[in-house]
C-alpha positions in Angstrom: -0.1 0.0 0.0 1.1 3.5 -0.8 -0.2 6.8 -0.2 -1.6 8.7 -3.4 -3.2 11.7 -4.5 -6.6 10.9 -6.1 -10.1 12.8 -6.6 -13.7 11.5 -7.0 -15.2 14.6 -8.6 -14.4 17.6 -10.6 -13.7 20.7 -8.4 -11.2 23.0 -6.2 -8.3 21.5 -3.9 -10.7 20.5 -1.6 -11.4 17.6 -3.9 -8.1 16.1 -3.4 -7.7 13.0 -1.1 -4.7 11.5 0.2 -5.3 7.6 0.1 -3.8 4.3 0.7 -4.2 2.2 -2.4 -2.3 -0.9 -4.0 0.5 -0.1 -6.6 1.2 -2.7 -9.1 4.4 -4.2 -9.6 6.1 -3.4 -12.9 5.3 -5.1 -16.0 7.2 -5.4 -19.3 9.0 -2.3 -19.8 8.1 -0.6 -17.0 9.5 0.6 -13.5 8.2 1.4 -10.3 9.6 4.8 -8.6 9.4 5.7 -4.8 9.3 9.3 -5.4 11.2 12.0 -3.2 9.5 15.4 -5.1 6.6 15.9 -7.2 6.1 18.9 -9.8 3.0 20.9 -9.8 1.7 22.7 -13.4 -1.6 24.2 -14.4 -2.4 21.2 -16.1 -3.4 19.3 -12.9 -5.3 22.4 -11.9 -7.3 22.1 -15.1 -7.3 18.3 -15.1 -9.1 18.5 -11.5 -11.4 20.9 -12.6 -12.8 19.2 -16.0 -11.1 22.0 -18.1 -8.1 20.0 -19.4 -7.5 18.3 -22.7 -8.7 15.0 -21.1 -11.2 13.8 -19.0 -10.8 12.1 -15.4 -12.2 8.6 -14.8 -13.0 8.6 -11.2 -11.6 7.7 -8.9 -8.7 9.4 -10.5 -5.0 9.7 -9.9 -3.4 13.0 -11.1 0.4 14.4 -11.7 2.4 14.9 -14.5 6.0 15.3 -13.0 8.0 13.6 -10.3 11.4 12.3 -9.2 12.7 9.5 -6.9 14.6 6.3 -6.5 13.9 3.1 -8.6 12.4 0.5 -6.4 12.2 -2.2 -9.2 12.3 -3.1 -12.7 10.1 -5.0 -14.9 10.9 -7.4 -17.9 12.8 -5.9 -20.8 14.1 -2.6 -19.3 17.5 -1.9 -20.0 20.1 0.8 -18.8 18.0 1.4 -15.4 18.6 -0.5 -12.5 16.7 -0.4 -8.7 18.2 2.4 -6.5 18.9 4.9 -9.6 18.1 8.5 -9.0 15.6 9.4 -12.1 13.2 11.9 -13.1 10.1 11.5 -14.9 9.4 13.0 -18.6 5.8 14.1 -18.4 3.5 11.5 -19.6 0.8 12.0 -22.5 -1.8 11.0 -20.2 -2.7 11.6 -16.8 -5.7 9.0 -16.9 -3.0 6.0 -17.9 -0.1 7.1 -16.0 -0.7 9.6 -12.9 2.6 10.5 -10.7 1.4 11.9 -7.4 1.9 9.5 -5.1 4.3 7.8 -2.7 5.0 4.9 -5.1 4.2 5.0 -8.8 4.5 2.5 -11.9 5.4 4.1 -15.1 6.8 3.3 -18.6 10.7 3.0 -18.6 10.8 5.4 -21.7 9.8 8.2 -19.1 12.6 7.9 -17.0 15.7 9.7 -17.0 18.5 9.4 -14.5 19.9 12.7 -13.4 23.2 13.6 -11.8 23.7 13.8 -8.1 24.3 17.3 -8.2 20.8 17.8 -9.1 18.4 18.1 -6.5 15.0 16.4 -6.1 12.8 19.6 -6.3 14.6 20.7 -9.4 14.5 17.4 -11.2 10.6 17.1 -10.6 10.0 20.7 -11.7 12.2 21.1 -14.6 11.1 19.0 -17.6 7.3 20.4 -18.1 8.3 24.1 -19.0 11.3 23.2 -21.3 9.6 20.1 -23.1 6.5 22.8 -24.0 8.7 25.8 -25.1 11.2 23.6 -26.7 8.5 21.5 -28.5 7.1 24.4 -30.2 10.1 26.5 -30.7 12.6 23.9 -32.0 10.8 20.8 -32.9 7.9 22.4 -34.9 8.7 26.0 -35.7 12.5 25.3 -36.5 12.9 28.8 -34.8 16.3 30.1 -36.5 19.3 32.6 -35.4 18.1 36.2 -36.1 14.4 35.5 -36.0 12.1 37.2 -33.6 9.6 35.4 -31.3 6.6 36.7 -29.7 6.5 34.8 -26.0 3.0 35.9 -24.0 2.6 35.1 -20.3 6.4 35.7 -20.6 7.0 35.7 -16.5 5.5 32.2 -16.3 7.8 29.2 -16.1 7.4 28.3 -19.7 7.6 31.9 -21.0 10.9 32.1 -19.0 12.0 28.5 -20.5 11.2 30.0 -24.1 13.3 33.1 -23.4 16.1 30.9 -22.8 15.8 28.7 -25.6 15.6 31.5 -27.9 18.4 33.0 -26.8 20.4 29.8 -26.7 19.5 29.5 -30.5 20.4 33.4 -31.4 17.2 34.4 -31.8 15.2 37.5 -30.6 12.5 36.8 -27.7 9.9 39.8 -27.6 8.4 39.1 -24.0 4.7 40.0 -23.5 3.2 40.9 -20.2 0.2 42.7 -18.7 2.2 45.4 -17.3 5.7 47.3 -17.2 5.7 45.9 -13.5 7.8 43.0 -14.4 9.9 44.3 -17.4 13.2 44.9 -15.8 12.9 41.1 -14.6 12.1 40.1 -17.9 14.9 42.1 -19.6 17.3 40.1 -16.7 15.8 37.0 -17.8 17.0 37.5 -21.4 14.3 39.3 -23.1 15.2 41.5 -26.0 12.1 43.7 -25.9 9.1 43.8 -23.5 5.6 44.7 -24.3 3.2 45.6 -21.8 -0.3 44.6 -22.8 -2.0 47.4 -20.4 0.1 50.1 -21.5 1.3 49.6 -25.0 -0.6 49.1 -28.4 0.2 45.3 -29.0 0.2 45.1 -32.8 2.0 48.8 -33.3 4.7 47.8 -31.0 5.5 44.3 -32.4 5.4 45.8 -35.8 7.8 48.5 -34.4 10.1 46.0 -33.3 10.2 43.6 -36.1 9.3 45.5 -39.0 6.0 45.9 -41.2 6.6 42.5 -42.5 5.9 41.2 -39.2 6.9 38.2 -36.9 7.1 34.5 -38.0 6.7 32.7 -34.6 4.1 33.7 -31.5 4.2 31.2 -28.5 0.8 32.2 -27.0 -0.2 30.9 -23.4 -3.3 33.6 -23.1 -5.5 33.8 -26.1 -8.7 35.6 -25.7 -9.0 39.2 -27.2 -5.0 39.7 -27.7 -5.5 37.0 -30.1 -6.5 39.7 -32.7 -3.5 42.3 -32.3 -1.2 39.3 -32.2 -2.2 37.7 -35.6 -2.3 41.3 -37.2 1.7 41.5 -36.2 2.3 38.7 -37.8 4.2 37.7 -41.1 2.1 35.5 -43.8 2.7 31.9 -43.3 4.0 32.8 -39.7 2.7 30.1 -37.1 1.1 31.0 -33.9 1.0 28.4 -31.0 -1.7 28.4 -28.2 -1.1 26.1 -25.4 -2.5 27.7 -22.2 -5.7 29.3 -22.7 -5.2 31.5 -19.5 -7.4 34.3 -20.7 -11.3 34.2 -18.9 -12.4 35.7 -22.3 -13.1 33.7 -25.5 -10.5 33.5 -28.4 -12.0 35.0 -31.2 -11.5 32.5 -34.1 -11.9 31.2 -36.5 -10.7 34.2 -38.4 -11.2 32.9 -42.0 -9.6 36.1 -43.2 -6.0 35.7 -41.1 -5.9 32.1 -40.7 -5.4 29.5 -43.6 -4.7 26.7 -41.7 -5.5 25.4 -37.7 -4.7 22.2 -36.4 -3.7 20.5 -33.5 -0.3 19.3 -33.4 1.3 17.4 -30.2 -0.6 19.0 -27.8 -0.4 22.5 -29.1 -2.9 24.6 -31.4 -1.2 25.7 -34.2 -2.4 28.6 -36.3 -1.0 29.2 -39.7 -1.5 32.9 -40.9 -2.7 33.6 -44.4 
């Protein structure tokens, strides 16, 4: 038996319970881990409230990130051994592979050994933001040196990761935030430019920075009304990634005079500008 976080109905944090459950031994290609630290993401909040991209099956586990020690391994697992210090690449599904518990069984392909200099908390909390940003900017959009990249919710963990990745490539990160209160901190974090939504004209400011031809890449965690000036400041053939939906207001699309194609790709909603 092991303590595991579960919930039996959608709602706020009050629906979460700690329950003792049997954790199955690892099957073929699986690893069982005794956790030392857990990562927390907005995804868990959305999943718990019933607003996530997948729906819970009650009673439901929860959680995408964890780090700990391997307790046992299943048949067919190579390169991992009991006692290894590891962290977990976030699984595609919290329904099939929730990881918030004292003892979790997960596919070995999600398990990564990490150096002893990396603490449990950092190991558990580093994967989500960097994978989210890297998948869009590098894997799909192929962001290049010298290109502008617009990053909304720039002070979030994913936003900061996107700024770091853009700088590592040699691109030019444009941080979009609500007010100028965080402008200096964003510049210190590596933003080449900072645009304050509540104080600057977003479309005009982006065109001033990137030129009238517009930006090719927007990495947007917010949606809502800002979708219109963002797309208006983009280049033909540009790509806008939506991945967060933080705005409580509806996103005004499809805009058929602006968008030539919209599709869901690897968990992002991707719009191509006509």
